[in-house]
All heavy atoms as TSV, in Angstrom:
chain	resi	resn	atom	element	x	y	z
A	1	MET	N	N	100.089	82.507	108.149
A	1	MET	CA	C	100.714	81.868	107.025
A	1	MET	C	C	100.043	80.509	106.828
A	1	MET	O	O	99.738	79.829	107.791
A	1	MET	CB	C	102.209	81.693	107.314
A	1	MET	CG	C	103.001	81.323	106.126
A	1	MET	SD	S	104.769	81.156	106.425
A	1	MET	CE	C	105.219	82.740	107.022
A	2	GLU	N	N	99.819	80.144	105.575
A	2	GLU	CA	C	99.168	78.875	105.263
A	2	GLU	C	C	99.978	78.118	104.226
A	2	GLU	O	O	100.658	78.710	103.398
A	2	GLU	CB	C	97.774	79.116	104.674
A	2	GLU	CG	C	96.796	79.787	105.603
A	2	GLU	CD	C	95.476	80.073	104.916
A	2	GLU	OE1	O	95.220	79.510	103.831
A	2	GLU	OE2	O	94.705	80.869	105.455
A	3	LEU	N	N	99.874	76.785	104.258
A	3	LEU	CA	C	100.500	75.929	103.266
A	3	LEU	C	C	99.407	75.108	102.603
A	3	LEU	O	O	98.738	74.308	103.258
A	3	LEU	CB	C	101.538	75.010	103.927
A	3	LEU	CG	C	102.270	74.056	103.007
A	3	LEU	CD1	C	103.130	74.829	102.010
A	3	LEU	CD2	C	103.129	73.109	103.795
A	4	ASN	N	N	99.194	75.318	101.312
A	4	ASN	CA	C	98.125	74.662	100.569
A	4	ASN	C	C	98.682	73.955	99.343
A	4	ASN	O	O	99.780	74.256	98.886
A	4	ASN	CB	C	97.081	75.692	100.105
A	4	ASN	CG	C	96.474	76.442	101.256
A	4	ASN	OD1	O	96.186	75.879	102.295
A	4	ASN	ND2	N	96.277	77.735	101.079
A	5	ASP	N	N	97.898	73.031	98.781
A	5	ASP	CA	C	98.252	72.424	97.503
A	5	ASP	C	C	98.078	73.457	96.399
A	5	ASP	O	O	97.171	74.286	96.456
A	5	ASP	CB	C	97.362	71.220	97.211
A	5	ASP	CG	C	97.645	70.061	98.155
A	5	ASP	OD1	O	98.796	69.945	98.609
A	5	ASP	OD2	O	96.719	69.283	98.428
A	6	THR	N	N	98.940	73.388	95.384
A	6	THR	CA	C	98.874	74.338	94.277
A	6	THR	C	C	97.762	73.937	93.314
A	6	THR	O	O	97.655	72.782	92.932
A	6	THR	CB	C	100.219	74.379	93.525
A	6	THR	OG1	O	101.224	74.758	94.442
A	6	THR	CG2	C	100.182	75.363	92.389
A	7	LYS	N	N	96.950	74.904	92.925
A	7	LYS	CA	C	95.868	74.679	91.973
A	7	LYS	C	C	96.331	74.863	90.537
A	7	LYS	O	O	95.668	74.450	89.610
A	7	LYS	CB	C	94.729	75.657	92.241
A	7	LYS	CG	C	94.136	75.575	93.617
A	7	LYS	CD	C	93.092	76.646	93.798
A	7	LYS	CE	C	92.589	76.683	95.220
A	7	LYS	NZ	N	91.638	77.780	95.430
A	8	TYR	N	N	97.482	75.496	90.359
A	8	TYR	CA	C	97.927	75.899	89.030
A	8	TYR	C	C	99.131	75.084	88.581
A	8	TYR	O	O	99.866	74.541	89.393
A	8	TYR	CB	C	98.301	77.386	89.042
A	8	TYR	CG	C	97.265	78.245	89.696
A	8	TYR	CD1	C	97.464	78.755	90.975
A	8	TYR	CD2	C	96.065	78.523	89.064
A	8	TYR	CE1	C	96.509	79.540	91.595
A	8	TYR	CE2	C	95.103	79.304	89.681
A	8	TYR	CZ	C	95.324	79.808	90.940
A	8	TYR	OH	O	94.370	80.566	91.549
A	9	LYS	N	N	99.337	75.015	87.279
A	9	LYS	CA	C	100.531	74.390	86.714
A	9	LYS	C	C	101.569	75.491	86.568
A	9	LYS	O	O	101.572	76.231	85.589
A	9	LYS	CB	C	100.221	73.755	85.368
A	9	LYS	CG	C	99.290	72.575	85.468
A	9	LYS	CD	C	99.031	71.953	84.119
A	9	LYS	CE	C	98.087	70.782	84.264
A	9	LYS	NZ	N	97.794	70.170	82.965
A	10	ILE	N	N	102.434	75.608	87.577
A	10	ILE	CA	C	103.395	76.695	87.631
A	10	ILE	C	C	104.738	76.140	88.097
A	10	ILE	O	O	104.795	75.143	88.815
A	10	ILE	CB	C	102.891	77.815	88.574
A	10	ILE	CG1	C	103.716	79.070	88.453
A	10	ILE	CG2	C	102.793	77.339	89.990
A	10	ILE	CD1	C	103.087	80.280	89.128
A	11	LYS	N	N	105.826	76.773	87.674
A	11	LYS	CA	C	107.164	76.356	88.080
A	11	LYS	C	C	107.436	76.753	89.520
A	11	LYS	O	O	106.869	77.710	90.033
A	11	LYS	CB	C	108.218	77.011	87.179
A	11	LYS	CG	C	108.339	76.388	85.826
A	11	LYS	CD	C	109.361	77.023	84.926
A	11	LYS	CE	C	110.519	77.653	85.592
A	11	LYS	NZ	N	111.535	78.192	84.703
A	12	CYS	N	N	108.351	76.026	90.135
A	12	CYS	CA	C	108.809	76.343	91.482
A	12	CYS	C	C	109.532	77.691	91.444
A	12	CYS	O	O	110.287	77.974	90.523
A	12	CYS	CB	C	109.743	75.241	91.972
A	12	CYS	SG	S	110.436	75.524	93.593
A	13	GLU	N	N	109.302	78.513	92.447
A	13	GLU	CA	C	109.872	79.859	92.488
A	13	GLU	C	C	111.102	79.960	93.381
A	13	GLU	O	O	111.536	81.054	93.712
A	13	GLU	CB	C	108.808	80.845	92.970
A	13	GLU	CG	C	107.637	80.950	92.015
A	13	GLU	CD	C	106.552	81.883	92.528
A	13	GLU	OE1	O	106.514	82.181	93.743
A	13	GLU	OE2	O	105.732	82.300	91.702
A	14	MET	N	N	111.690	78.835	93.754
A	14	MET	CA	C	112.865	78.839	94.619
A	14	MET	C	C	114.124	78.751	93.772
A	14	MET	O	O	114.468	77.686	93.265
A	14	MET	CB	C	112.823	77.671	95.598
A	14	MET	CG	C	111.656	77.708	96.560
A	14	MET	SD	S	111.696	79.087	97.688
A	14	MET	CE	C	113.033	78.610	98.741
A	15	GLY	N	N	114.812	79.840	93.588
A	15	GLY	CA	C	116.080	79.851	92.870
A	15	GLY	C	C	115.962	79.417	91.430
A	15	GLY	O	O	115.071	79.831	90.699
A	16	ALA	N	N	116.860	78.527	91.016
A	16	ALA	CA	C	116.906	78.068	89.623
A	16	ALA	C	C	116.231	76.711	89.460
A	16	ALA	O	O	116.538	75.969	88.532
A	16	ALA	CB	C	118.352	77.996	89.163
A	17	CYS	N	N	115.326	76.367	90.309
A	17	CYS	CA	C	114.630	75.081	90.247
A	17	CYS	C	C	113.641	75.106	89.085
A	17	CYS	O	O	112.891	76.061	88.902
A	17	CYS	CB	C	113.889	74.834	91.561
A	17	CYS	SG	S	113.014	73.270	91.618
A	18	ASN	N	N	113.629	74.035	88.291
A	18	ASN	CA	C	112.727	73.962	87.138
A	18	ASN	C	C	111.599	72.961	87.339
A	18	ASN	O	O	110.894	72.634	86.392
A	18	ASN	CB	C	113.519	73.594	85.881
A	18	ASN	CG	C	114.399	74.730	85.417
A	18	ASN	OD1	O	114.028	75.891	85.529
A	18	ASN	ND2	N	115.569	74.402	84.913
A	19	ASN	N	N	111.429	72.465	88.554
A	19	ASN	CA	C	110.364	71.505	88.830
A	19	ASN	C	C	109.017	72.208	88.891
A	19	ASN	O	O	108.925	73.421	89.049
A	19	ASN	CB	C	110.619	70.791	90.155
A	19	ASN	CG	C	111.867	69.947	90.125
A	19	ASN	OD1	O	112.279	69.494	89.065
A	19	ASN	ND2	N	112.469	69.748	91.272
A	20	ARG	N	N	107.953	71.421	88.791
A	20	ARG	CA	C	106.602	71.970	88.896
A	20	ARG	C	C	106.231	72.114	90.371
A	20	ARG	O	O	106.454	71.207	91.172
A	20	ARG	CB	C	105.616	71.047	88.190
A	20	ARG	CG	C	104.194	71.594	88.244
A	20	ARG	CD	C	103.254	70.778	87.442
A	20	ARG	NE	N	103.493	71.107	86.035
A	20	ARG	CZ	C	102.967	70.452	85.035
A	20	ARG	NH1	N	102.203	69.405	85.258
A	20	ARG	NH2	N	103.207	70.817	83.797
A	21	ALA	N	N	105.686	73.242	90.733
A	21	ALA	CA	C	105.305	73.514	92.126
A	21	ALA	C	C	104.137	72.630	92.541
A	21	ALA	O	O	103.212	72.405	91.765
A	21	ALA	CB	C	104.940	74.977	92.286
A	22	SER	N	N	104.211	72.118	93.763
A	22	SER	CA	C	103.137	71.281	94.282
A	22	SER	C	C	102.458	71.918	95.495
A	22	SER	O	O	101.350	71.547	95.842
A	22	SER	CB	C	103.674	69.905	94.658
A	22	SER	OG	O	104.676	70.028	95.638
A	23	LYS	N	N	103.121	72.863	96.122
A	23	LYS	CA	C	102.573	73.542	97.307
A	23	LYS	C	C	102.643	75.052	97.127
A	23	LYS	O	O	103.498	75.570	96.425
A	23	LYS	CB	C	103.360	73.170	98.566
A	23	LYS	CG	C	103.370	71.702	98.892
A	23	LYS	CD	C	102.031	71.250	99.378
A	23	LYS	CE	C	102.117	69.774	99.776
A	23	LYS	NZ	N	100.825	69.206	100.066
A	24	THR	N	N	101.739	75.751	97.796
A	24	THR	CA	C	101.722	77.210	97.794
A	24	THR	C	C	101.754	77.701	99.227
A	24	THR	O	O	100.957	77.265	100.058
A	24	THR	CB	C	100.452	77.740	97.098
A	24	THR	OG1	O	100.447	77.293	95.748
A	24	THR	CG2	C	100.399	79.256	97.125
A	25	ILE	N	N	102.683	78.585	99.515
A	25	ILE	CA	C	102.765	79.225	100.829
A	25	ILE	C	C	102.096	80.582	100.697
A	25	ILE	O	O	102.516	81.408	99.901
A	25	ILE	CB	C	104.223	79.391	101.283
A	25	ILE	CG1	C	104.912	78.033	101.328
A	25	ILE	CG2	C	104.283	80.085	102.634
A	25	ILE	CD1	C	106.393	78.117	101.541
A	26	LYS	N	N	101.026	80.785	101.458
A	26	LYS	CA	C	100.274	82.043	101.413
A	26	LYS	C	C	100.614	82.839	102.661
A	26	LYS	O	O	100.457	82.368	103.784
A	26	LYS	CB	C	98.778	81.763	101.361
A	26	LYS	CG	C	97.935	83.001	101.305
A	26	LYS	CD	C	96.450	82.665	101.305
A	26	LYS	CE	C	95.632	83.931	101.368
A	26	LYS	NZ	N	94.212	83.651	101.598
A	27	PHE	N	N	101.098	84.060	102.447
A	27	PHE	CA	C	101.481	84.933	103.551
A	27	PHE	C	C	100.310	85.830	103.936
A	27	PHE	O	O	99.523	86.242	103.097
A	27	PHE	CB	C	102.671	85.806	103.154
A	27	PHE	CG	C	103.871	85.007	102.733
A	27	PHE	CD1	C	104.203	84.875	101.404
A	27	PHE	CD2	C	104.641	84.369	103.676
A	27	PHE	CE1	C	105.298	84.127	101.008
A	27	PHE	CE2	C	105.748	83.618	103.298
A	27	PHE	CZ	C	106.069	83.501	101.964
A	28	ASN	N	N	100.222	86.159	105.217
A	28	ASN	CA	C	99.180	87.062	105.706
A	28	ASN	C	C	99.641	88.508	105.580
A	28	ASN	O	O	100.820	88.803	105.668
A	28	ASN	CB	C	98.865	86.769	107.173
A	28	ASN	CG	C	98.275	85.394	107.345
A	28	ASN	OD1	O	97.670	84.848	106.434
A	28	ASN	ND2	N	98.469	84.824	108.519
A	29	ARG	N	N	98.723	89.396	105.377
A	29	ARG	CA	C	98.961	90.846	105.357
A	29	ARG	C	C	100.035	91.271	104.363
A	29	ARG	O	O	100.903	92.071	104.667
A	29	ARG	CB	C	99.323	91.357	106.750
A	29	ARG	CG	C	98.195	91.231	107.724
A	29	ARG	CD	C	98.557	91.874	109.026
A	29	ARG	NE	N	98.871	90.796	109.951
A	29	ARG	CZ	C	99.603	90.917	111.020
A	29	ARG	NH1	N	100.135	92.055	111.331
A	29	ARG	NH2	N	99.837	89.907	111.799
A	30	VAL	N	N	100.003	90.712	103.172
A	30	VAL	CA	C	100.942	91.094	102.130
A	30	VAL	C	C	100.137	91.410	100.877
A	30	VAL	O	O	99.077	90.849	100.645
A	30	VAL	CB	C	101.956	89.953	101.843
A	30	VAL	CG1	C	102.931	90.344	100.771
A	30	VAL	CG2	C	102.700	89.580	103.107
A	31	GLY	N	N	100.636	92.281	100.048
A	31	GLY	CA	C	99.925	92.713	98.851
A	31	GLY	C	C	99.886	91.685	97.737
A	31	GLY	O	O	99.614	90.517	97.962
A	32	ILE	N	N	100.220	92.121	96.542
A	32	ILE	CA	C	100.082	91.300	95.339
A	32	ILE	C	C	100.952	90.045	95.409
A	32	ILE	O	O	100.510	88.960	95.078
A	32	ILE	CB	C	100.433	92.132	94.088
A	32	ILE	CG1	C	99.395	93.224	93.917
A	32	ILE	CG2	C	100.514	91.264	92.860
A	32	ILE	CD1	C	99.727	94.215	92.841
A	33	GLY	N	N	102.180	90.156	95.821
A	33	GLY	CA	C	103.077	89.014	95.879
A	33	GLY	C	C	102.935	88.228	97.165
A	33	GLY	O	O	103.914	87.996	97.872
A	34	SER	N	N	101.736	87.798	97.483
A	34	SER	CA	C	101.491	87.176	98.772
A	34	SER	C	C	101.576	85.657	98.746
A	34	SER	O	O	101.217	85.007	99.709
A	34	SER	CB	C	100.122	87.588	99.295
A	34	SER	OG	O	99.116	87.115	98.433
A	35	ARG	N	N	102.034	85.067	97.635
A	35	ARG	CA	C	102.118	83.614	97.546
A	35	ARG	C	C	103.472	83.186	96.997
A	35	ARG	O	O	104.050	83.855	96.158
A	35	ARG	CB	C	101.015	83.074	96.638
A	35	ARG	CG	C	99.629	83.364	97.169
A	35	ARG	CD	C	98.578	82.981	96.144
A	35	ARG	NE	N	97.321	83.617	96.440
A	35	ARG	CZ	C	96.352	83.064	97.174
A	35	ARG	NH1	N	96.524	81.867	97.659
A	35	ARG	NH2	N	95.234	83.694	97.402
A	36	LEU	N	N	103.949	82.064	97.491
A	36	LEU	CA	C	105.208	81.493	97.035
A	36	LEU	C	C	104.924	80.052	96.637
A	36	LEU	O	O	104.448	79.260	97.450
A	36	LEU	CB	C	106.255	81.548	98.152
A	36	LEU	CG	C	107.611	80.956	97.859
A	36	LEU	CD1	C	108.307	81.760	96.750
A	36	LEU	CD2	C	108.460	80.954	99.100
A	37	HIS	N	N	105.197	79.703	95.383
A	37	HIS	CA	C	104.940	78.365	94.870
A	37	HIS	C	C	106.234	77.567	94.910
A	37	HIS	O	O	107.245	77.992	94.358
A	37	HIS	CB	C	104.413	78.440	93.435
A	37	HIS	CG	C	103.193	79.292	93.316
A	37	HIS	ND1	N	101.954	78.870	93.717
A	37	HIS	CD2	C	103.021	80.554	92.865
A	37	HIS	CE1	C	101.068	79.826	93.508
A	37	HIS	NE2	N	101.703	80.859	92.991
A	38	VAL	N	N	106.212	76.384	95.568
A	38	VAL	CA	C	107.410	75.574	95.738
A	38	VAL	C	C	107.127	74.107	95.418
A	38	VAL	O	O	106.006	73.623	95.586
A	38	VAL	CB	C	107.988	75.681	97.163
A	38	VAL	CG1	C	108.531	77.055	97.436
A	38	VAL	CG2	C	106.980	75.305	98.198
A	39	CYS	N	N	108.177	73.404	94.979
A	39	CYS	CA	C	108.059	71.966	94.717
A	39	CYS	C	C	108.355	71.204	96.009
A	39	CYS	O	O	108.823	71.770	96.997
A	39	CYS	CB	C	109.008	71.544	93.595
A	39	CYS	SG	S	110.754	71.697	94.007
A	40	ASP	N	N	108.103	69.896	95.996
A	40	ASP	CA	C	108.318	69.082	97.195
A	40	ASP	C	C	109.788	69.030	97.595
A	40	ASP	O	O	110.117	69.044	98.777
A	40	ASP	CB	C	107.800	67.659	96.961
A	40	ASP	CG	C	106.283	67.600	96.931
A	40	ASP	OD1	O	105.639	68.433	97.594
A	40	ASP	OD2	O	105.746	66.710	96.247
A	41	LYS	N	N	110.683	68.979	96.620
A	41	LYS	CA	C	112.120	68.898	96.910
A	41	LYS	C	C	112.597	70.169	97.612
A	41	LYS	O	O	113.289	70.106	98.629
A	41	LYS	CB	C	112.896	68.691	95.616
A	41	LYS	CG	C	114.374	68.578	95.819
A	41	LYS	CD	C	115.099	68.437	94.493
A	41	LYS	CE	C	116.598	68.528	94.719
A	41	LYS	NZ	N	117.336	68.667	93.489
A	42	CYS	N	N	112.227	71.328	97.087
A	42	CYS	CA	C	112.642	72.603	97.692
A	42	CYS	C	C	111.995	72.808	99.058
A	42	CYS	O	O	112.623	73.331	99.977
A	42	CYS	CB	C	112.307	73.764	96.763
A	42	CYS	SG	S	113.309	73.794	95.265
A	43	LEU	N	N	110.750	72.378	99.206
A	43	LEU	CA	C	110.057	72.505	100.486
A	43	LEU	C	C	110.737	71.645	101.542
A	43	LEU	O	O	110.935	72.082	102.677
A	43	LEU	CB	C	108.592	72.112	100.332
A	43	LEU	CG	C	107.679	72.392	101.502
A	43	LEU	CD1	C	107.586	73.891	101.755
A	43	LEU	CD2	C	106.303	71.818	101.249
A	44	SER	N	N	111.148	70.442	101.181
A	44	SER	CA	C	111.846	69.556	102.096
A	44	SER	C	C	113.204	70.140	102.485
A	44	SER	O	O	113.600	70.095	103.654
A	44	SER	CB	C	112.030	68.187	101.457
A	44	SER	OG	O	112.768	67.346	102.281
A	45	GLU	N	N	113.912	70.689	101.515
A	45	GLU	CA	C	115.213	71.297	101.778
A	45	GLU	C	C	115.073	72.510	102.704
A	45	GLU	O	O	115.858	72.698	103.632
A	45	GLU	CB	C	115.839	71.725	100.453
A	45	GLU	CG	C	117.324	71.812	100.469
A	45	GLU	CD	C	117.896	72.017	99.078
A	45	GLU	OE1	O	117.490	71.295	98.157
A	45	GLU	OE2	O	118.738	72.926	98.940
A	46	LEU	N	N	114.055	73.324	102.467
A	46	LEU	CA	C	113.787	74.484	103.311
A	46	LEU	C	C	113.432	74.047	104.734
A	46	LEU	O	O	113.895	74.636	105.713
A	46	LEU	CB	C	112.657	75.314	102.704
A	46	LEU	CG	C	112.298	76.609	103.383
A	46	LEU	CD1	C	113.475	77.581	103.335
A	46	LEU	CD2	C	111.088	77.237	102.716
A	47	TYR	N	N	112.645	72.993	104.847
A	47	TYR	CA	C	112.260	72.450	106.155
A	47	TYR	C	C	113.494	72.005	106.936
A	47	TYR	O	O	113.616	72.289	108.133
A	47	TYR	CB	C	111.293	71.277	105.951
A	47	TYR	CG	C	110.911	70.561	107.211
A	47	TYR	CD1	C	109.984	71.111	108.089
A	47	TYR	CD2	C	111.455	69.324	107.529
A	47	TYR	CE1	C	109.618	70.459	109.250
A	47	TYR	CE2	C	111.102	68.664	108.679
A	47	TYR	CZ	C	110.180	69.235	109.536
A	47	TYR	OH	O	109.827	68.587	110.679
A	48	ASN	N	N	114.417	71.321	106.268
A	48	ASN	CA	C	115.643	70.863	106.941
A	48	ASN	C	C	116.520	72.027	107.372
A	48	ASN	O	O	117.107	71.998	108.453
A	48	ASN	CB	C	116.423	69.922	106.030
A	48	ASN	CG	C	115.711	68.606	105.836
A	48	ASN	OD1	O	114.966	68.153	106.699
A	48	ASN	ND2	N	115.916	67.979	104.690
A	49	LEU	N	N	116.626	73.061	106.544
A	49	LEU	CA	C	117.422	74.229	106.903
A	49	LEU	C	C	116.831	74.970	108.098
A	49	LEU	O	O	117.561	75.395	109.000
A	49	LEU	CB	C	117.535	75.178	105.713
A	49	LEU	CG	C	118.440	74.724	104.578
A	49	LEU	CD1	C	118.295	75.659	103.386
A	49	LEU	CD2	C	119.873	74.672	105.042
A	50	ILE	N	N	115.524	75.125	108.119
A	50	ILE	CA	C	114.869	75.800	109.241
A	50	ILE	C	C	115.010	74.966	110.510
A	50	ILE	O	O	115.288	75.491	111.588
A	50	ILE	CB	C	113.387	76.085	108.923
A	50	ILE	CG1	C	113.287	77.137	107.829
A	50	ILE	CG2	C	112.632	76.542	110.171
A	50	ILE	CD1	C	111.890	77.343	107.293
A	51	GLY	N	N	114.850	73.639	110.386
A	51	GLY	CA	C	114.972	72.752	111.540
A	51	GLY	C	C	116.363	72.760	112.141
A	51	GLY	O	O	116.527	72.576	113.347
A	52	ALA	N	N	117.380	72.957	111.310
A	52	ALA	CA	C	118.752	73.001	111.815
A	52	ALA	C	C	119.054	74.325	112.513
A	52	ALA	O	O	119.926	74.402	113.369
A	52	ALA	CB	C	119.737	72.797	110.664
A	53	THR	N	N	118.322	75.371	112.161
A	53	THR	CA	C	118.554	76.693	112.734
A	53	THR	C	C	117.716	76.940	113.978
A	53	THR	O	O	118.218	77.415	114.994
A	53	THR	CB	C	118.244	77.784	111.695
A	53	THR	OG1	O	119.008	77.535	110.524
A	53	THR	CG2	C	118.561	79.150	112.227
A	54	LEU	N	N	116.443	76.632	113.899
A	54	LEU	CA	C	115.529	76.865	115.017
A	54	LEU	C	C	115.261	75.564	115.751
A	54	LEU	O	O	114.644	74.660	115.216
A	54	LEU	CB	C	114.198	77.434	114.507
A	54	LEU	CG	C	114.269	78.755	113.770
A	54	LEU	CD1	C	112.899	79.120	113.224
A	54	LEU	CD2	C	114.765	79.848	114.692
A	55	VAL	N	N	115.735	75.477	116.981
A	55	VAL	CA	C	115.539	74.292	117.797
A	55	VAL	C	C	114.614	74.675	118.942
A	55	VAL	O	O	114.902	75.625	119.679
A	55	VAL	CB	C	116.880	73.766	118.343
A	55	VAL	CG1	C	116.664	72.528	119.195
A	55	VAL	CG2	C	117.835	73.486	117.206
A	56	PRO	N	N	113.484	73.967	119.098
A	56	PRO	CA	C	112.574	74.329	120.194
A	56	PRO	C	C	113.207	74.062	121.552
A	56	PRO	O	O	114.029	73.161	121.711
A	56	PRO	CB	C	111.366	73.422	119.975
A	56	PRO	CG	C	111.801	72.367	119.051
A	56	PRO	CD	C	112.994	72.860	118.312
A	57	LYS	N	N	112.827	74.866	122.538
A	57	LYS	CA	C	113.346	74.709	123.884
A	57	LYS	C	C	112.711	73.485	124.540
A	57	LYS	O	O	111.561	73.161	124.298
A	57	LYS	CB	C	113.028	75.941	124.731
A	57	LYS	CG	C	113.751	77.181	124.297
A	57	LYS	CD	C	113.418	78.319	125.212
A	57	LYS	CE	C	114.145	79.570	124.797
A	57	LYS	NZ	N	113.828	80.689	125.694
A	58	SER	N	N	113.472	72.837	125.387
A	58	SER	CA	C	112.924	71.709	126.126
A	58	SER	C	C	112.005	72.227	127.223
A	58	SER	O	O	112.031	73.399	127.580
A	58	SER	CB	C	114.045	70.858	126.717
A	58	SER	OG	O	114.746	71.607	127.680
A	59	ILE	N	N	111.234	71.352	127.809
A	59	ILE	CA	C	110.261	71.753	128.830
A	59	ILE	C	C	110.952	72.337	130.056
A	59	ILE	O	O	110.493	73.305	130.648
A	59	ILE	CB	C	109.377	70.553	129.222
A	59	ILE	CG1	C	108.537	70.128	128.031
A	59	ILE	CG2	C	108.498	70.890	130.407
A	59	ILE	CD1	C	107.751	68.865	128.232
A	60	GLU	N	N	112.105	71.779	130.440
A	60	GLU	CA	C	112.804	72.256	131.629
A	60	GLU	C	C	113.266	73.702	131.483
A	60	GLU	O	O	113.206	74.481	132.418
A	60	GLU	CB	C	114.020	71.375	131.946
A	60	GLU	CG	C	113.662	69.965	132.342
A	60	GLU	CD	C	113.441	69.065	131.140
A	60	GLU	OE1	O	114.015	69.339	130.065
A	60	GLU	OE2	O	112.671	68.106	131.256
A	61	THR	N	N	113.751	74.079	130.295
A	61	THR	CA	C	114.260	75.430	130.113
A	61	THR	C	C	113.171	76.421	129.721
A	61	THR	O	O	113.404	77.613	129.733
A	61	THR	CB	C	115.366	75.463	129.051
A	61	THR	OG1	O	114.832	74.967	127.825
A	61	THR	CG2	C	116.548	74.634	129.474
A	62	ALA	N	N	112.000	75.933	129.397
A	62	ALA	CA	C	110.924	76.825	128.980
A	62	ALA	C	C	110.120	77.359	130.162
A	62	ALA	O	O	109.263	78.209	129.987
A	62	ALA	CB	C	109.990	76.098	128.018
A	63	LYS	N	N	110.393	76.868	131.375
A	63	LYS	CA	C	109.660	77.335	132.552
A	63	LYS	C	C	110.005	78.790	132.848
A	63	LYS	O	O	111.127	79.238	132.627
A	63	LYS	CB	C	110.006	76.488	133.772
A	63	LYS	CG	C	109.511	75.072	133.677
A	63	LYS	CD	C	109.902	74.312	134.924
A	63	LYS	CE	C	109.462	72.870	134.833
A	63	LYS	NZ	N	109.904	72.100	135.988
A	64	LYS	N	N	109.046	79.516	133.381
A	64	LYS	CA	C	109.285	80.903	133.767
A	64	LYS	C	C	110.167	80.935	135.006
A	64	LYS	O	O	110.045	80.092	135.902
A	64	LYS	CB	C	107.965	81.615	134.058
A	64	LYS	CG	C	107.121	81.818	132.844
A	64	LYS	CD	C	105.873	82.603	133.174
A	64	LYS	CE	C	105.046	82.870	131.946
A	64	LYS	NZ	N	103.842	83.628	132.253
A	65	LYS	N	N	111.039	81.901	135.046
A	65	LYS	CA	C	111.919	82.058	136.200
A	65	LYS	C	C	111.127	82.683	137.351
A	65	LYS	O	O	110.340	83.599	137.154
A	65	LYS	CB	C	113.116	82.932	135.846
A	65	LYS	CG	C	114.023	82.301	134.821
A	65	LYS	CD	C	115.190	83.190	134.535
A	65	LYS	CE	C	116.111	82.576	133.505
A	65	LYS	NZ	N	117.240	83.435	133.189
A	66	GLU	N	N	111.387	82.171	138.537
A	66	GLU	CA	C	110.716	82.714	139.704
A	66	GLU	C	C	111.375	84.020	140.118
A	66	GLU	O	O	112.595	84.179	140.027
A	66	GLU	CB	C	110.795	81.709	140.847
A	66	GLU	CG	C	110.057	80.418	140.550
A	66	GLU	CD	C	110.198	79.440	141.695
A	66	GLU	OE1	O	110.549	79.852	142.816
A	66	GLU	OE2	O	109.937	78.253	141.467
A	67	LYS	N	N	110.565	84.953	140.592
A	67	LYS	CA	C	111.090	86.240	141.057
A	67	LYS	C	C	111.685	86.079	142.452
A	67	LYS	O	O	111.141	85.417	143.302
A	67	LYS	CB	C	109.971	87.291	141.101
A	67	LYS	CG	C	109.448	87.670	139.741
A	67	LYS	CD	C	108.408	88.748	139.872
A	67	LYS	CE	C	107.878	89.151	138.523
A	67	LYS	NZ	N	106.848	90.197	138.632
A	68	ARG	N	N	112.838	86.716	142.654
A	68	ARG	CA	C	113.462	86.717	143.978
A	68	ARG	C	C	112.871	87.830	144.817
A	68	ARG	O	O	112.612	88.914	144.327
A	68	ARG	CB	C	114.955	86.924	143.860
A	68	ARG	CG	C	115.667	85.757	143.253
A	68	ARG	CD	C	117.134	85.989	143.294
A	68	ARG	NE	N	117.849	84.784	142.991
A	68	ARG	CZ	C	119.150	84.696	142.977
A	68	ARG	NH1	N	119.902	85.773	143.211
A	68	ARG	NH2	N	119.749	83.564	142.682
A	69	GLN	N	N	112.737	87.547	146.086
A	69	GLN	CA	C	112.180	88.577	146.969
A	69	GLN	C	C	113.190	89.075	147.937
A	69	GLN	O	O	114.125	88.546	148.309
A	69	GLN	CB	C	110.983	88.019	147.739
A	69	GLN	CG	C	109.857	87.694	146.816
A	69	GLN	CD	C	108.648	87.197	147.594
A	69	GLN	OE1	O	108.618	87.215	148.818
A	69	GLN	NE2	N	107.658	86.752	146.882
């Protein structure tokens, strides 16, 4: 997946947003609809929602468990 600047003058494709898209999300291994054009406001909102849901593990809990013998 890649995040690039938008080359085209196109509307944001997130819901009912009428802003002009500034970024393009390009998906790997997808057919014709492989790009999503989003504005900065929607991208920021999406980033905050993902950050609230997915929290990275701390270093202490990410260690592999030792096998008991």
